[in-house]
N, C-alpha and C positions, 0 to 999 in steps of 0.2 A: 486613380487608385481603385482597386477592387472594393466594391461595397460589401461583398460576401464576407461576413464575420468581421469586417473592418480590420483586417490584418495587414501589416506592412510587409510587402514582398521584398525580401532582402536578396541582393546579389553580393557575393563575396569576391573582392578584387585581390587576387593573389592567394594561392593555397599555402598553408604553412601550419606550424604547430599552434600558433595563437589563433589562426583562422578556424582550426578544428575546435578549439575551446569556445570560440565565439558561436560557432554553429551549435555546440552543445547548449549554450545559453539560450539561443533562439528556440531550440526545441522545447525548452522548459519555460518559455515566456508566455505572457498573456497576449502580446500584441504582434508577434512576428512569425514569419515562416521563411525559410531559405528556399529560393526557387532556382537560383543559378549561381554558377561559379565561373569567373573569368580567369583563364590560365594561359600562360605563354607556352606551356607544354601540355596541351589538353590530353595527350595520349599517355601521360605519366601514370604508371601503375598505382592502383589503390585510390584514385580520386573518387570514383563512384562509391566505393565502400566507405571512405572517410566522410563524404558529404552526401549521405543518402537522400534521394529525392530531388537533388539539384541537377539541373541541366548543365553539362560541362561545355563551356563555350571557348572558342579559339581566340584568345587574346582579350585584352582589357577593353579595347574599343567595342568589341562585340557585346560586352556586358553593358556598356553605356548606351548602346543602340538598341538594347532589348526592351521592347515595350512592356514586357511583363514584369520588369524590375522597377520598384518604386524607390528603393534606397540602396546605397552601396556602402559596404563595409570595406575600408581600405586597410590592408595588413601587409603591404609590401615594405621593403626597407625604407628607412627615413627619407632619403633624397627624392623619392618619387611621390611623397605625400602631397606636396603643394600642386605639382603638375596635374595629378589625376583627380584631386579634389576640385580643382578649378574646372577641369574638363567635365567632371561629373555634374557640377552645378550648371555649367553651360548647356549640358544635355538635359537639364531639368530633374536631375536625380538628387535626392537627399543624401547626405554623407555623414557617416560615423567613421572617423579616422583614428587609427591607432596613435598612441603617444610616441614621440612628441608630435603635436599637430603639424609642426613644420621644423625646419632646421633653425629658424630664427623667428622672432616676433614680427619682423618685416614680411617674411614669407606668409606667416599666419594671417597678417593683416590683409594680404592680397587674396587669400582664400576666403576670408570673411567678406571682403568686398564683392567677390564673385557670388557668394551665397546670398548676400543682401540684395544684389541686383536681380538674381534669379528667383528670389522668394523661396529658397530652399533651406532645409535644415542643415546645419553643420555642427558637429559635436566632436570633442576630443575624448577618446575612449580610456579615461582613467576610471576603470570600473569600480575601484574602491569607493569612489565618491558617492555612488548610488547604493552601496551596501548599507543596510540598517545600522551597522556598527558605527559608521561615520557620523550619522545624525545623533546617535546616542552619546558619542564622544563630545560632540559640540555642545550638547545639552548639559553634560557634566561640567564642562568648562564654564558655561554661562551660569550654572547654578552656584558657582563659587565654592564648590566642595574642596578645591585645593587652594582657595584664596586667590590672590592676584598672580597671574602667570608672569614669570620672570624669564624663564629659559626653556627652549625647546631643543631637544637633541634627537637626531634621527639618522639612520644609515640604511642604505640598500646596497649591500656588497656581497659578491660571491666570487669564487675562484674557478675559472675555466681550467681544463686539464693542463694547459700550457699555451704558449704562444701559437696561435693557429692563423696564419696570414690569410687563409682562404675563408675563414669564418667571418660573418658580417660584423661581429663584435670587435674584431681587430682590423677590419678593412677600412682604410681611409676613404676609399671611393664610396663606401656605404655609410659614411658618417658614424663609424663605430666608436667605441669607448663608453664609459659609464655615465658621463654627464647627461648625454641625450637619451641614452637607453633607459637608465633607471634613476638618474638624479632628479628627474622631474617629480617622482613620487614624494620624496621627503620635502622637496622645495614647495610643491603645491600644498602638502599637508601643513607645513610651517605657516604658510600664508593663511590657510584656513583657520588654524588654531589662534594665530595672532589676531585674526579678524574676530573670531568668537570672543576673545578676551576683551575686545574693544567695542563689542556690539555691532560688528559689521559682518557681511557675508565672507569677506576675506580682507587681508591687509597687504599693503605694498611696502617692502623694506626701503628705507632711505639710504642704506649703505650696504654694498655687497663687495666682499673681498674673496679671494680664492687662491688655491694652490693645487697643483696636480703633478703627477709623474706621467710624462708622455713617453710611451714606449717606442719600440723600433719602427712601428708603422705610423707613428705620429698621432695616435689616439690616446686619450687618457685612460690609463689602466687602474689608477686609484686617484681620488681627488676629494678635496674638502672645500667648503665655503662657509663663511660666517655672514649671517644676515642680521642687521640691526633694524628694528621697527620703531616708528614714532611711538613714544611712550616708554621706551626703554627695554622692550622685549628683545632678547638676543636668541638667535637660533644657530646651532652648529649642525651642519649637514655633511655627510660623506657618502661616497659611492665608489664602487669598484667592480671590475670584471676579472681581476687577477688576485683578489684578496678576499677571503671570507671574513665577514663582519657579523656582529651579533644581531643586527637588524631589528632592534627594539626601539620603538618611538617612546621617548621620555619627555614628559611635560612637567616642569618644576614650578610649583607655586609657593606662596608664603605659608600655606597650611597643609603641605603634603605634595605628593607627586603622583603622576599616572604613568603606567607602562602599558604599551600595546605591542605585542610581538607580531611581526610580519603583517602590518596593517593592510597592505595592498591585497592580500589574500584573506583578510579577516581571520588570521591565525590558522588558516587551512591550506588549501591548494587551489589549482585551477578549476576544480570541480565544486568543492564545498568549503565555505568558510564559516564556522559556527559563530565567530565573533568572540573576542576575549579582551576585556579591559581590566587591568589590575590597578586598584586604588590603594596607594601606600600612605598611611597617615604618619604624622611626625613621630609617633612612638614606635613605628616599625610594623604595626599591624597591617594586614593585607585584606582587602575585600575584592573578590573576583566577580566581575559583572559580565554576563554573556547574554547575547540575544538569541542563542540556541537556534541559529538559522540553518536550515537544511536544503534550501534551494541552491541551484547552480549559481556560482558567484557572478557569472557573466549575464545571467538572466535579468539582473537589476538594471544594468546599463542598457540592455536591449529594450526593456520596458520604459526606461527613462527617455530613450530616444523615440521609441514608438509612441508614447503618450504625447510627446512634443509634436511629432509629425502629424498624428491624427488630429491634434488640436489646432494645427496650422501655425505652430510656433517654430521659430527658426533656430532656437538654441535651447540647451538644457535648462530645466528649472533647477534652482539651488536645492540641495547641495551638489548637484551635478555641476560640471564646469561650464559656465557660460562663456561667451566670447571674451569679455573683459578679464575673466579669471584665467583663461588660457593664455591670453596675451601677457598678463602679469607674470605668470610662471615662466613663460619663454623669455621675458625680459631679464628675469633672474638668471636663467641659463645663459643668455647672451653675455651678461656681465661676468658670469663665472668663467665662461670660455675666454672672454677677452682678457681677464685677469691672468689666465694661465697660458695665453698665447696659442689657443687652439683654433685654427682656421683650417678647414679641410681643403684639399687640393681642388675638389669639385666646386668650391665656392669662389675660387680665384678666377681672374679674367680669362686665362687661357682655356679654361674648361666651361665657363659660363657663356656659351656662344648663342644660346637661345633665350627667349623671354621666360618668365616664371611659369607660363603655361606650356612650356616645351616647344614653342613655335619660333621660327625665324622672325626677326623684326620686320614689321610691315612699314612701308615707306610711303604709303598713299593716303595718309590720314588728312581729313579736311575739317574736322570739328573746330580746330583753331585756325582761323583764316590768316593769311599772310599779307604783308603790305610792303611797298617799296619805301625804304628810308633813304633820304638824300645821302649820297656818298657810299652807299653799300652796293656791292656788285650783285648781290642776290636778294630776293625778297626774304623778309624776316617775319616770323610769327608775331601776331599782335600782342602776345604775352611772352615775357621772358621768365625762365625758370631759375630760381635760386635753390640750392640744395646743400646748405651748410651742415645739416644735422646728421649726415650719413658718414660712417667711418669704415665701411667695408664695401667692396665692389658688389657683393651679393645683395646688400641692402639698398645701395644707391641705384643700382641698375634697374630695379623694379620701377621706381618713379621715373627715371630717365626714359626707359622704354615706353611707359604709358604716355608720357608727355609727347614724345616723338610720334608715337602711333596715332595720337590725336591730331597731329599736324604741327606741333610745336618744334621749332628748330633753333630757337634763340636761348642761349645759356649764359647765365650770369656767374662769373667767378671773380675772385680777388686774390691777390698775392698773400694776404694775411688770413684768408678764410681757412679755418681748421689747421692752421700752421702749414698750409700748402696742400693739405690732403684733398680739398675740394677740387683744385686744379688737377691733381694726379688722378683722382677718380674720373673726372670728365675725360682726361686724356686716355685712360684705359678704356673707357666706354666708347669713345669715338673710334679708336683703333679696332677694338673688338667687334663693333657693329659695322665698321666700314662706312661711316656716314659723315666723315669730316667735311667733305666737299658740299654736302647738303646742309651743313650746320653753320650757324652764325655765333661766334664765340666772343663774349665780352671779357676783356681783361682789365684789371685795375691794379695800380701800384702806387708807390710813393705815399703810403699812409703815414700820418704823423706818429712818432717824431721824425721818421726818416723821409721827410718831404722836401727833397732837394733835387735839382735837375740831374745831377750825376747818378742818382739812385734809379732813375727811370729805366735806363738801358740795362743796368746790372740786374734789376729785379725782373725786367721783361725777359731777359735771357733765361733766368731760372723758370719763369712762368712757362715759356715755350717748351723748355725741357720737360717740365711736368705734364704739359698738355700733349706732348709727343707730336708737335706740329711746328711749322716754321713761321707762323703768323697768327695774330689775333685779328678779328674782323672789326672790332670796335675797342677803343682804349680810353680809359678814364684815369686821370690822377685821382686817387681815392680821397685826398684832402688838398687843401691849398695852404701855402705858406706865404702870407703877405709880406714877410721880411725879405723875400726874394723877388727881384724884378720879374714881372710876368713874362717878359720876352725870353728870359732864360728857359722857362718851362716850355714855351711854344717852340723854341729852337730845339730842345731835347726831344719833344714829341714829333716835330717835323722831321728830324734826322731819322727816327725810327720808321716813319712813313716812307721816306725816300729809300731806306734800306729794305723796304718790303716786309718789315716785321709788324707793321700796322697797315692793313689793307682796306681801311674804311675811315670813318670819322673818328677823331679823337677830341677830347675835351676834359671837363672837370666834373667830379662828383663832390657835392657840397662846396660849390663855388658861389660867390656872390655875383649879383648882376654887374656891379662895377668892375670886378676883375674879369668877367667874361667880355664885357665891352672893351676893356683895355687890351685883352689878349687878341680879340678879333681885329682891333685897330692896328695893333703891332704887326700882325700877320699881313694885313693889307699893305702896310708901309714897306715891309721888307720882302714881300713876295713869297712868304711861307704859307704852308697849308693852314687855313683858318680853322680854329676850333669849331667843330660842327655838331657837337652833341653835349648834352648836360645830363647828369644823373643826380638830381636833387629830390628831396621828399616832395611829393605832390599827392594830395588827396582831397576829397570833399570836405574833410575836417582840416582846419588850418592848425599847423603845429605852433603852439604858443611859445614854447621854448625848446631848445634842442634836447632830443632824447639822449644823445651822447655829445660830448664836447666836440666842437668843430662841425657839427651838422648844420645844414642849411635847408630851409623849406622854400618851395616856389609856389605855395598855395595862396599867396596874397593877391589882391586885385592888381597891384603894380606888376608883379611877376607874370600874371596871366596875360596882361597886355603886352609885356615884353616878349614873352614866348610866342605869342600870336603874331606880333609884328615881324619878328625875325624868322618865324616858322622854324624855330629851333627844336629839334627832337629832344624830348626829356624822358629818360628812363627812370620812372618814378619808383622809389622805394617807400615802403610802408604805405602803399596806395590805398589800403583799406583801414587806415587809422589804428593799426595794431590793437584791434579789439574794440574800438570805440563804437563801431556799428553793430556789435553783438550785445547780448544781454549781460555781458561782463560790466558794461557801463550803464550809467543812469544818474539822474540828478541826485538820487538818494543813495547811490552806491559810491562810497569814498574809501574803500579798503585797498584799492590798487593805486599805489603812490604814483606810478608812472602815468596811468590814465588821467588821474586828477591833475597832475602837474603839467602834462603836455597838451591835453586836449580839452579840458573842461572850461568852457566859456558859454555865455548865452548864445552867441552866434553859432557856435558849433552844435549846441543842443538843438537850435532851430533847424539846422541842416539835418541833424539826425532825425528829428521829428518828421521832416518832409520825406526823408529816405524811407522811414518806416511806413508812412502813409502811401507812398508810391509802391513800395514792395507789397503791401497788402492788396493794392489794386491789381498788381501784376501776378500775384501768386508766387512771389519770390521772397528772398530775404533782404534785409537792409544792406548787408555786405555785397550782395549782387548789384544793387543800385549804386553803391559807392564805387565798385569796380567799373561799372558801365559809365559812370561819370568821368572817370579818368580816361577811359578809352574814347569818349566822344568829344574830346577837346578840339578846338579849331586849330591846333598845331599837332605835329606828330608826337603822340603821347603813348608811351609803352610802359605798362605796369610791370614791375618785377613781383612775381608771386613766389611764395616759399612753402608750398604744401608739404606736410610730413607724411601724409598717407594718400592712398588712391582715392579714398572718399573725399578728402579735402581738395584734391586736384579736380575731381569730377564736379564737386560743388562750385569751385571757382568758375568752371566753364559755363555754368548757368547764366553768368553775366553776359555772355556773348550774344544772346538772342534778345537783349534789351537795346533798342535803338532810341537814343535820346536826341531830341531836337535842340536847337539853340535856346528856345524858350524853356524847355525842360531844364537845361543846365542853369539858366538864370534863376528859375524858380527854386531849384534845389539849393543853389548857392545863397540866394538872398531873399527868396520868397516874393520877389517882385512880380513875376509873371508865371502863369501856369498854362501849359499847353498839353494837348493830348500826346501821350507817348505813341510814336508812330508804329512801333512793332514790338511785340513780345511773344516769346514762345511759350 
């Protein structure tokens, strides 16, 4: 960055009316100067006059490649935010991105992940958060001048001249509508005020409901949501692009209420917002409080971002919106959209053909090594990915893409997961990305109470339909039913293998050693395919009692000997002890009922102590050691991991460069022997 006057050199990505306002804010800022503009139509009339002093560059890539640009302001339509923010971070540029930061919290998380890795600033341009009026409002709430806050009401609604299909606000392909365009203002403000009332920077609602009118282009033309916060605060929020509303923020307390008109412009416009807060007491008397601000409304966010960048910080200082704050607001908008059934066509599989950074899926990743599993026709990654937490293609594909690009090709699904949505999501992704033949798919069925032989084929038919394929590569019965002779289950799975609907090993998830032995013996006697895989809990910490009814652990000494003797592949769930190896657990921490009930024992804490000791020596975390322990077993051992974010996925991969010897395993398990770890990255 230029040391002269220590100013941030801004490049604007995408000219438009809001970009013009931002440039006006930069001109009146302490910290910034506009040096370049990236435009897809650089010859457009008036650009040089609108952005005086800025070099007009041909295209967005030219802006990111410009060495004279330190930071990029992204003001293109919503669907391009994630792609270009990630590209900018990868180019080493700081980013201030117009709201909404992304279409969903999942996209925003990917943007934050890219910025964190690049060491660059990323901020969401809710300029009202940096205006002095906002801090004054928060201080009034904290002072108790209106007593305890009970309800927050806010709207941001206006009426366009009419339905204009070509306008971005009505364009489905540009993620139009009110929720994403203006709903984030009252949503973020409600979270801020609820936080101030409870002594926090912001608060997260524990309940979000919503309603909307979706117009002829499928975008929300007017919409409302109701937020409930822990402690009882309720917020009513509405937005619109086809309906004029009064747009007054109202905060009701036990000793009066506050009104703030057009808080996003501080009661003014895109140039100047003087700031106006009306305090109304129970007797109806009013007191108007103004900060009498005369500076450009956008100059505050320019300097907020500039101060962070110049100080080497990666996110806004409060009351600017930091990363957790932006994610929280987007989660509200995600739930609001889900409640009203608003999913844009550009979020659906047919249109989501590239990764979040706008690139085709790479297929040559090697960060996650592959191994040959007995009975599988193709090598499978040493980690299997579970992804039950995603309910849209646009959200789930981000994690699936990242796992595959890292070298992962083994995917864990189950008939009951997400009511079938997990299977459907994977099927959409495999077809969309064209990687079914490079992937290894685990299917599971016959979960209790429907654990019967005749259920296996019926459910598998539905599974294959959801997966859009004609076979699974590995199949597990999700549970066992000891009341049914084991041979009937083997016969049912063998029939599916002979029909080509299972093209690799099959076996049981949560099966006992005795039933597996009995099933294998039956298959040997009758000439059927032998059960060749298991999916039981296995981790460095031994599960003391089932997490859920019908679950079985294979972490005991007897099980380890059996698995080793048979060389039975085990696809291990809860391989990292469900938080036992994090700081959520501890001998003096007994607030988590599941952790205490399932994992707390002297032997497990001894294992945890040794994992912590080894992690400290290696510069890793105990969970990395716990995962490395599962990977290093003397039998085929495949951990199932369930990261929810790209950060969590990348963190799990840190276990892959820990090589544990048999002596290391013995020492971690029992403390009997300690040997040097043979390799660590």
